[in-house]
N, C-alpha and C positions, 0 to 999 in steps of 0.2 A: 467743266464737265458736270452735267446734271445727273442726279440719281433717278432711276426709273420709279415712278409712283406705283406702289403695289396695287394689284387688281383687287378691288374691294369685294367684288362678287366671289372671287376665288378665296379670299381670306374668310369670308362668311361660310362658304362651303366647307373649307378645311376645319373651321371652328365647330360647325354643326356636326360634322362626321366624328370629330374627336369626342364631343359631348354625347352624341348618340351612342357611341361605343361604350363610354363610361357609364352613362345614366339611362340608356335606352331612349328611343324617340319620345315615348310617353312621359318619361321622367325629365325631359329637357324643356325649359322655357325659353322663349325668344330673348328676354333680357340676358340670360346666361350666355347665349350665343354671341350677342353683341359685346358683352364684357370680354369673352374669350378672344374675339376678333379685335378688341381695342377700339370699338366704335360706339356711337350712340344707337339706341334701339331704333330710332327713326330711320337710320341708314339701312337696316335690314329691309324695311318695307319698300324702299325704292327699287330693290332688286327682286324681292320675294314677297308677294302680297299677303301671304299667310304662312303659318307653320307647315301646312300640308304642301304648299308650293316649295318651300325650302326643303322639306323632307324628300319630296320627289326629285328635286334637282340634285340633292346630295346622293340619292340612290342611283339615279341615272348616270351621274358623273363617276361614281365608284364602280358601278356594274359595267359601264362602258369601258373603263380602264382595265377591269379584270378580263373582259372579253377580248380586248386588244392584246393583252399580255398572253392569254391562252392561244390566240390565233398566231401570234409571233412565235411562241414556243413550238407549236404544232408544225409550223412551216420551216423551221430551222433544218438545214441539211437536206431539203427536198423531201419527197414522199417517204414515209416510214416503211421499212422493209418487213416489219413484224408487228403484231399487236402489242407485244411487250415494249418495243421501241416507241410506239405511239403512246402507250401508258406512261413511259418514262418522260415523254415530252409534256404530257398533261401534268405530271408531278412537278416538272421543272417550272411550268407556268404558274402553278399554284404556289410553289415555294418562293418564286421571285416576287409575285404580287404580295403575298403575305409578309415577306421580309421587308419590302419597301413601303407597304401601306397596311400596317397591322390594324390600325383603328378602322380603316375602311373595310377590311376583311371581316372584322368582328361585327361592325355595323351591318354589313350585308347578311351575315349569318343570323343575326338577331332579328332583323326587320323584314325578311323576304316576304312573309305572308301577312304582314300587318294590314289593317284596313285602310290606312292612309294612302296606299299606293294607287296611283292613277293607271288607266289602261296602258299608257306608253311604258310605264315602269314595269308592269306585269309582263308585257310583251318582251321587254329586254331580258327579264328574268327567264322567261320561257325559251328565249333564243339560246341562252347558255345551257339550259336543261336539255335542249335538243342536241347541242354539240356533244354533251356527255352521253346521251342515250344512243346517238348515232354511232359513237365509238363502241359502246357495249354491243350493239347489234352487229356491227362489222366483226368484232371479235368472236361473237357467238357463231356467226356464219363461217368464220375461219377455224372454228373448233378450239379456240384458245381461251375463251371465257365461258364460265359455267352457265348452264341454263337458268332462266329466271327473268322476271320482269326487268327490262333495261332501266327504267326509272328507279326501281327499288335498288338495283345494284349500284348505280352511280350515286344514289343518295347514301348508301352504306360507305362507299369509298370516300366521298367528300366529308361525310360525318366523321370518319376515322381521322382524316386530316385535320378537321376542325377541332376534334377532341385533343389531338396531339398539340395543336397550337394553343388551345385553352390551358393545357397543363403547363405550358412554358411561359405564360404571361407573368409579369408584364413585359418581359424582355423579348418574347417571341422566339422564333427559330434560332436566333443567334446563340441561345443557351445550349443548343444541341451540337455535339461534335459531328463532323461529316460522316463518320462511321455510324453514329446513332441515327442520323437522318436517312442514311442508306438502308439500315435495318428496318426502319419504319416504312420506307418505300417498298421494300421487299415484302413486308407483312401485308400491306394493303394490296399489292399485286396477288399475293397468295389468297386473299379474300375473294378476289375476282376470278382467278384463273381456274380453268378446268383441270382437275388433277388427273394424271395418267392412272389407269387401273393398276392396283397393286399386284 
């Protein structure tokens, strides 16, 4: 029985994402990526002709996986019956992704607006932003989410989640009890929801 040879391109992407999360894109040099992947520096350039190419490939890989996780969570159980249920599915998607891919989540949050991103990477980022904004606008039309710019509100919600995750590093969300995570989820919903008149 022969063992399957590891996918070198994937090893390089994983190494790059880990280092970008630890050191930022700007603070990471190609030899460090090669060393983390356990290969020679020349091996990187067979797959990624430049640091920018590697950075964009890592961004698109991580962002695409996040988008897929979010889409899967939103689709679970059929159409959501309320804005709160849809929000809970968003939260589930974020927590699943961040729990399974902490370095990738940190990398995405640090790098989203950096100048190395190619148009394809920016379009992928915009696609996720549209998913969030569409949710906010639907909730506003339903009277469940407070008035305000949809992009600002989703940025506040994701920012709150990111701050929670940052507080728990290096272990990530595993440090939180289920009860604490639920309280955080409720607090973020309270930030978005339209309050009933007193």
